[in-house]
SERO-4910 file (N, C-alpha, C, O; in steps of 0.05 Angstrom, whole numbers):
BEGIN
 pado doro    nc1    nc2    nc3   cac1   cac2   cac3    cc1    cc2    cc3    oc1    oc2    oc3
  Unk    A   2248   1437   2154   2227   1451   2168   2208   1432   2181   2202   1411   2170
  Unk    A   2199   1439   2204   2182   1422   2220   2157   1413   2206   2141   1430   2196
  Unk    A   2153   1387   2204   2128   1376   2192   2125   1380   2162   2104   1375   2151
  Unk    A   2147   1389   2149   2145   1395   2121   2146   1369   2105   2164   1353   2109
  Unk    A   2127   1365   2087   2126   1342   2071   2139   1347   2044   2140   1370   2035
  Unk    A   2149   1327   2032   2161   1329   2005   2145   1311   1987   2140   1287   1992
  Unk    A   2135   1323   1965   2120   1308   1946   2133   1310   1919   2152   1326   1915
  Unk    A   2124   1295   1900   2135   1296   1873   2112   1302   1854   2092   1288   1854
  Unk    A   2116   1321   1837   2096   1329   1817   2110   1330   1790   2129   1345   1786
  Unk    A   2101   1313   1771   2114   1310   1745   2144   1306   1748   2160   1317   1733
  Unk    A   2152   1290   1767   2180   1284   1772   2195   1305   1786   2219   1301   1791
  Unk    A   2182   1327   1793   2196   1349   1807   2191   1348   1837   2168   1343   1845
  Unk    A   2211   1352   1853   2209   1352   1882   2196   1378   1890   2205   1400   1883
  Unk    A   2174   1376   1906   2159   1399   1915   2153   1396   1945   2144   1375   1953
  Unk    A   2159   1417   1960   2153   1416   1989   2126   1427   1995   2114   1441   1978
  Unk    A   2116   1420   2018   2090   1430   2026   2090   1460   2027   2071   1473   2018
  Unk    A   2111   1473   2037   2112   1502   2038   2112   1514   2010   2099   1535   2006
  Unk    A   2125   1501   1991   2124   1511   1964   2096   1510   1952   2087   1529   1939
  Unk    A   2082   1488   1958   2054   1486   1948   2037   1507   1961   2021   1520   1948
  Unk    A   2040   1511   1988   2023   1531   2002   2028   1559   1991   2010   1574   1987
  Unk    A   2054   1565   1987   2060   1592   1977   2051   1596   1948   2042   1617   1941
  Unk    A   2052   1575   1932   2042   1577   1905   2012   1581   1905   2001   1597   1889
  Unk    A   1998   1567   1922   1969   1570   1924   1962   1598   1935   1943   1610   1926
  Unk    A   1978   1608   1954   1974   1635   1964   1976   1656   1941   1959   1674   1940
  Unk    A   1996   1653   1925   1998   1671   1902   1973   1670   1884   1963   1691   1876
  Unk    A   1963   1646   1879   1939   1643   1863   1915   1656   1875   1899   1669   1861
  Unk    A   1912   1653   1901   1890   1666   1915   1891   1697   1913   1871   1710   1909
  Unk    A   1915   1707   1917   1919   1736   1916   1913   1747   1888   1901   1768   1884
  Unk    A   1922   1732   1868   1916   1739   1840   1886   1739   1835   1876   1756   1821
  Unk    A   1873   1718   1845   1844   1716   1841   1829   1740   1855   1811   1751   1843
  Unk    A   1838   1748   1879   1826   1771   1892   1828   1795   1875   1809   1810   1870
  Unk    A   1852   1800   1865   1857   1824   1848   1839   1823   1823   1827   1843   1815
  Unk    A   1837   1799   1811   1820   1797   1787   1791   1802   1793   1778   1817   1779
  Unk    A   1780   1789   1814   1752   1793   1820   1745   1822   1828   1725   1833   1820
  Unk    A   1763   1834   1843   1758   1862   1850   1760   1881   1826   1745   1900   1824
  Unk    A   1779   1874   1808   1781   1890   1784   1756   1887   1767   1746   1907   1756
  Unk    A   1746   1863   1765   1722   1858   1749   1698   1872   1762   1680   1883   1748
  Unk    A   1697   1873   1788   1675   1887   1803   1676   1917   1796   1655   1929   1792
  Unk    A   1700   1928   1794   1702   1957   1787   1695   1962   1758   1685   1984   1751
  Unk    A   1699   1943   1741   1695   1946   1712   1666   1944   1704   1658   1955   1683
  Unk    A   1650   1929   1719   1622   1924   1710   1603   1945   1719   1606   1958   1740
  Unk    A   1582   1949   1703   1560   1967   1710   1535   1952   1719   1515   1963   1725
  Unk    A   1538   1925   1720   1515   1908   1728   1518   1902   1758   1536   1888   1766
  Unk    A   1499   1913   1774   1501   1910   1803   1503   1881   1813   1518   1875   1831
  Unk    A   1487   1863   1800   1488   1835   1809   1515   1822   1803   1525   1807   1820
  Unk    A   1527   1829   1781   1554   1818   1775   1574   1830   1794   1592   1816   1803
  Unk    A   1572   1856   1799   1591   1869   1818   1590   1855   1845   1610   1849   1857
  Unk    A   1565   1850   1855   1562   1837   1881   1574   1809   1880   1587   1801   1899
  Unk    A   1569   1794   1859   1580   1767   1857   1610   1768   1857   1623   1753   1872
  Unk    A   1623   1786   1842   1652   1788   1841   1663   1794   1869   1683   1782   1878
  Unk    A   1650   1812   1883   1659   1820   1910   1655   1797   1930   1672   1794   1948
  Unk    A   1634   1782   1928   1630   1760   1946   1651   1738   1941   1661   1727   1960
  Unk    A   1657   1733   1916   1678   1713   1910   1705   1723   1920   1720   1707   1931
  Unk    A   1711   1748   1917   1736   1760   1927   1738   1756   1957   1759   1749   1968
  Unk    A   1715   1760   1971   1715   1756   2000   1721   1727   2007   1736   1721   2027
  Unk    A   1710   1708   1992   1716   1680   1997   1746   1675   1993   1758   1660   2009
  Unk    A   1757   1686   1973   1786   1683   1967   1803   1694   1991   1824   1683   1997
  Unk    A   1794   1716   2002   1808   1727   2025   1808   1708   2049   1828   1707   2064
  Unk    A   1787   1693   2052   1786   1673   2073   1807   1651   2067   1821   1642   2085
  Unk    A   1810   1644   2042   1830   1624   2034   1858   1634   2039   1875   1619   2048
  Unk    A   1863   1660   2034   1889   1672   2040   1895   1669   2070   1918   1662   2077
  Unk    A   1876   1675   2086   1880   1674   2115   1887   1645   2124   1905   1641   2140
  Unk    A   1873   1626   2113   1878   1598   2120   1905   1589   2110   1919   1574   2124
  Unk    A   1912   1596   2086   1939   1589   2075   1961   1602   2092   1981   1589   2098
  Unk    A   1957   1627   2100   1978   1641   2116   1980   1627   2143   2002   1624   2154
  Unk    A   1958   1619   2154   1959   1605   2180   1975   1580   2178   1992   1574   2196
  Unk    A   1971   1565   2157   1986   1540   2154   2016   1545   2147   2033   1531   2157
  Unk    A   2021   1565   2131   2049   1572   2125   2063   1579   2151   2086   1571   2155
  Unk    A   2051   1595   2167   2064   1603   2193   2067   1579   2211   2086   1578   2227
  Unk    A   2050   1559   2209   2052   1535   2225   2077   1519   2218   2090   1507   2235
  Unk    A   2084   1519   2192   2106   1503   2183   2132   1519   2178   2153   1507   2172
  Unk    A   2131   1545   2180   2155   1562   2176   2157   1581   2199   2144   1603   2199
  Unk    A   2172   1573   2219   2174   1589   2243   2186   1617   2238   2178   1637   2251
  Unk    A   2204   1619   2219   2216   1645   2212   2194   1664   2201   2192   1687   2208
  Unk    A   2178   1653   2183   2155   1668   2171   2136   1677   2193   2127   1700   2193
  Unk    A   2131   1659   2212   2112   1666   2234   2124   1689   2251   2109   1707   2258
  Unk    A   2149   1688   2256   2162   1709   2272   2161   1736   2257   2155   1756   2269
  Unk    A   2166   1735   2231   2165   1760   2215   2136   1772   2215   2133   1796   2216
  Unk    A   2117   1754   2213   2089   1763   2214   2082   1776   2241   2068   1796   2243
  Unk    A   2091   1763   2262   2086   1774   2289   2098   1802   2292   2086   1820   2303
  Unk    A   2123   1805   2282   2136   1831   2283   2121   1852   2267   2118   1875   2276
  Unk    A   2111   1844   2244   2097   1863   2227   2070   1872   2239   2062   1895   2233
  Unk    A   2057   1856   2254   2031   1862   2264   2030   1869   2294   2008   1871   2305
  Unk    A   2053   1871   2306   2053   1878   2335   2061   1906   2339   2063   1916   2361
***
């Protein structure tokens, strides 16, 4: 894949796309957790904090998706089809 780097982590071969996708999963899980915590609390300041952090994580998702699409042309094409 174009521009894809290969790194090694604990002796395991890991590609840039694998790292990006793993990080994307983590960001999505974090969004779910923060939004769930916002729904669970009765403390307005805590709810607001959880929602603000979830919004930050959504920005991270967008940035990760942008980079994934930059390095995976097939993924980029599928995304274009889905949103056109």
